[in-house]
N, C-alpha and C positions, 0 to 999 in steps of 0.2 A: 278809748282803750288802746294801749300801745300796740303797734303792728309787730309782725314777726321780724326777726333780724334779717339783714341782707346777706346774700351769698355772692361773693365776688373776690377777685384777685387784684390786689394793688401792685402795679408793676412800675419799674423805672426809677423809683425813689431810693434815697439813701436811708437805710433802716438801722435803728439801734437794736442789735440782737447779739446775745452772748457777750455783752459788755463791750461791743465794738460797733463802729459805723460801717455798714456793709451794703454793697449794691446787690440787692436781692428782692424778691417779691414777697408779699404777705397775703395769704389766703384766709378768708373768714367765712365760716359756715355754721349755722345753728348757734350763733352767738359766741363761737370759739375760734381760736386760731387753728387753721385746718391745712389740708394739702389737696392736691388734685386740680384738674382743669375746671375753671369757673369763669364767668364773664369778667373781662378785664377793664380796669381803669388805669390809664396812663398817667402816672404821677411823677414824670421826670421834672426835676427842679424843686422837688419837695423832700422834706424829712418825714419819715414815719417813726414816731416815738411812742413809748408806752403811755397810756392814759395817766393823767396826773391824779395822785391820791393826796388829798388835802386833809390833814389830821386836825386842823383847828382854824375855823374861820367864823367871824361874826359880821360878815357883810350883810347878812339877813337883817340886822338891826337897821341898816340904812334903808333897806327896802320896806321895813315895817314902819319906820318913822322917818321919812325923808326930811322932815323938819321937826323940831322938838314938840311943836303943838299940832302936828298934822300926822296922825296915826292912820294906818290902813289895816285892812283885815289880814289875819294870819295867812289865809289862802292866797291872797294877792302877793304878799311878801314872799311866800314859798315859791310861787310860780316865777316871780322875777328873779329870785335867788337861783333857782334851777337853771334858768336861761343864762344868767350871768356866769354861772359856773361852766356850763356847757360851752359857751362862746369863748372861754379862756382855756379849753382843753382839759377841764376837770371832769373825771369820770366817777370818782368816789369822793364824797365830801362829808366831813363831820362839822355840823354847825354847833358852835360853842355857846350854849345857853347857861346863864348863871343860875345858881341855886343859893340865894343870898339872904342874909338878915335884912338887906336893904328894902326888900319888898318891891312893889311896883313891877316894872318890866323885867326886873332881875330876880324876883322872888319866886318861891316854890309854886304859888298859884299860877303865875304866868307860865312858868316852866311846864307845868302839867297841861295847860291849855295848848302850849306850843307842841308838846309831844303828841297830843291828840290830833292836832292839825297835821303834823307830819305823817302820822299813820293814815289819816284820811286822804292825804295827797299822794301817797305812795303809788297808787294805781296809774297815775298819769305822769309820774316823774320821769324826766329824761336822764337825770343823773342819779347815781346810787346815793341818795341823801340820808345821812345818819345824824344822830345828835350826840354831842359830847356834853356831859354835865360838868360845869365848873362849880364845884361845891366849896362855898366859903367854910372855913374851918369852924367858925363860931355859929353853927346852926344846929347845936346839940339836940334840941327838942324836936327836930324834924327827921330823926333817924329812921323811924318806921315808915314815915311818908316817903322818904327818899328811896329806901329799898323797895317799897311797893311799886314806885314809878319805874325803877330799874327793871324789875321783874315784868311788869305789865307791858313795857314798851321795848324790851330786849336791848336795853342800853349796854354797849360793849366798851365804852371808854369814859372814864371820869378823871378829872384832875382836881386836886385840892389847892385852894389859894386863900390867902389871908390879907384882905385889904383894910382890916380894922385899924391898924396902926396909921395908915394913910388918912383915914377919916378923922382919927383923933388928932393927928398933926394939923390937918386943915382947920379943925375947930379952934386951934390955938394960934394959927399963923395966917390963915387966908379964908375969912368967912365968906367972901364973895364966891370962891370956888366951891365951898361947902354948900352954899345956897343953890348953886347950879346943880350940884349932885342931888340935893334934896328935891329940887324941882323935877329933875328927870325921874326920880322915884315916885313923884306925886305927893310929896310931903312938904310941910312947912319945915323951916330950919329947926324949930323946937322939936317937932316930931322926929326928925332925922337924928338929932342929937340923943333923944330918948332911946332910939333904936341902937345907936352906937353904945350907949351906956349899958343897955340890956345885954348886948352881945358881949361886951367886955366882962360882964358878970359871969359868963359861962366859962371863962378861962380854965378853972380847975377841972372841968369835965371834958375839955377838948381832947386830951390824949386818949382817954377811954373811948370817946366817940369815934375818933379816927381809926382806932384799932378794931372797933366793932365793924365799921364799914369795910376795912381792909380784909377782915376775916370773911365777911359775906361776899366781897368781890372775888376773893380767891376761890370760894366755893362755886360761884356763878361763872367763873371764867372771864370776868371783866378786867380789862387792862386799865391800870390807874397810875397816876403820876402826880406831879405838883407843878405849879405855875408861878413864875417870878421868884424863884429862889434867889435870895440876896447874898448868900455866903455858903461856904462849904459845910458849916454846921447844920444849916437848914436843910441842904440837900441830903446830908447824911441821915438826918432825922427821918425824913420822908422815905428814903431808901430802905431804912431799917424796918419800917412798918410795911414795906412791900410796894410803895408808890415809886416804881422804877423809872418812869418816863420823866425826864427833866425838861420842862417846857419853859422857854424864855428865861434862862438864868440871867440875872441882871448884872452879874460881875463874874470875872474869870474864875475865881476860886470855886464857885458853885459848879461851873462846868468841869473844872479839873477834878473835883471830887466825883462827879458823875462818871467821868471817863475812868477814873481809878477803880471804881467798883463795877464797871461794866454797864452803867445805865445809859440808855440812848438819850441824846441831846437834840432838842428841837428849837429852831429859831425862826423868826419871821422873815419871809421873802421881801416885804417892803423895806426892811432894815438894810438888806443887801442892795436893792435898787437905788435907794435914796442915799446910800453911803454911810448910814448910821442910824441909830435909834431916835425916833421922834420924841422919846421921853427921857433922853439923856443916859440911857443904859449902855452897856457894852455893844460895840459894833459887831454884827454877825460875821462880817468879813474877817475880823481879827480872830474870832473863834474858829472859823473855817481854815484860816492859814495855820492855826495851831493844832489842827485836826481835833477840834473840840466841838464839832457840830456834825450830826448825822443826817438830819432832815430839815427841810424848809417847809413852812406852811403859809397860807395866804394871810393869816392874822385878820386884816380888815379889808384886803384888796386882792381879788382874784387875778387881775392882770399881772401882778407882781411875780407870780409863780414862774411862768416861762421866762419873763424878763430877767429874773434873778439868775436863772440857769445860764442864759446867754451872757449876762454881765460877768459872771464868774469866769466864763470862757474868755471873754474879751480882755479881762484883767489878768489873764494868764495864771489864775490860781489852780484851775483844774481843766481837764478836757471835757467835751460835751457828754460822753457816756457817764463820767463820774458826776458831773453837775446835774444831769437829768435824773440820775439815780437818787438824788436827794429829794426829788419830788415824785418818785415812782416806786422803785424797788425798796428803798430804805423805809419809807412809810409802811409799805406792805409787810415788811418784816417786823416792824415795831408792833403793828396791830395783828400780827399772825394771820395774814391773808395770802396763802400760797397760790391762789387761783388768779392773781393779778399782780401788776407791778413790772412785769417783763413780757416780752413778746416771745412766745414759745408754743409749740404744739399742745393743744388741749387746754390752754389757759383762756380766760375770758378775753374776748376780742374788744379790749379797751385800748383805743388808739387815738393819737393826735397827729394830724397832718398839718405841717408847718411849711410855709413858703420859705425856701432856703435863703432867698435874697432879702425879703422884707422881714422875715421872722414872725410873720403874722399867722395866728392859728386860723386856718381856713376850713378845717373839718375836724369834727370830734365824733368818734364812734364809741358807743358805750354798750357793752354786751352785744355787739354786732349791729346795733341800731345807729343810724346816722342822727346825731342829736344837734349838730351844728354844721352848717355848710354855707360858704360864702366865697367871693372872689373867683379867681381863675379855677380853683378846685371845683366850684359848683358847675362850671361848664364841662369839666372833665367827668364828673360823676353823672351829670344829667345830660350828657351828650346825645346827639341825634341817634335815635333807635335804641338807646339804653337808659330809659328812665329808671331812677332809683327811688326807693321808698324812704321817706323821712319820718323819723319817730315823732316829730312835732306835728305831722299832718293827721 
């Protein structure tokens, strides 16, 4: 059972507060940013930044299946994902699980099992772990099942995506890649192609299906968007049905349309760190330069979140407060979470302590609990006569 939050004052660090880097202390008590005299931890030489809020990550898949033929239990994968996130400064994380016609690890049955496992794991979680449902558009016959899962598990974020055209293209141009896709889903190539054809037959019913889901999400207060919009027309279509979040637009026109209608734009942090998209899509840096990106997410790699923020600073695109906002306050605004994303009195004590010289995350505090602690910061927190309580203990 998780222990109670720590009560302490972090002094001497450079703190991101009120949109600027300031030399001031941060007090935490009862899981919130507080005031008043408390036991002190000297953090000279460190940055104290708001905890990272990751709106979309599928690193859990790597922990679930480290190798294609070597799967581990959902509980093991969640525990590893939790620690992976915490060690990289993440305090709130949406794990993006597919709800797809593909079946297998990306199908509704696996999604339901995953949601059950997340609920069961919640009592021991270090990070505020949540689930984003990536709903393939051609899953018309699962509407009732999907909405029941959203209600049962309190899902608050869904994105629509359509990878059916990609599957059809591979069937015509690259059977070896299609075979790998089928193998991952646990099917033969013939079975996978049959699923592709069955999904394509649903095309006339897809618009009504999405509108039905959109109406239900509006009633339930679920934030929803779309993933991999390839052009302005696609983004406009989703925006018109209420799917306002534009995740990973693959070309500039999609992002430009999103900006024109006021829809938030989300890109992958690995894209920034690596200098471009690993799949040949538009570079996130180009969109950031054009002010066509609001938030960055881990996509498939948690370390990229903080690395991307500092990369943007080093490249002279933005200063640190603005870069860090893309992984803290902006995501909080997109998912309507006023209790986190910034350091202010009464807000959740979600903090990242980063060595200013090495830029390594040496401590993460989530809801006032120390969820990750290493390096010199560990000596500061656990100094003689002042033992601190760790959430992982």
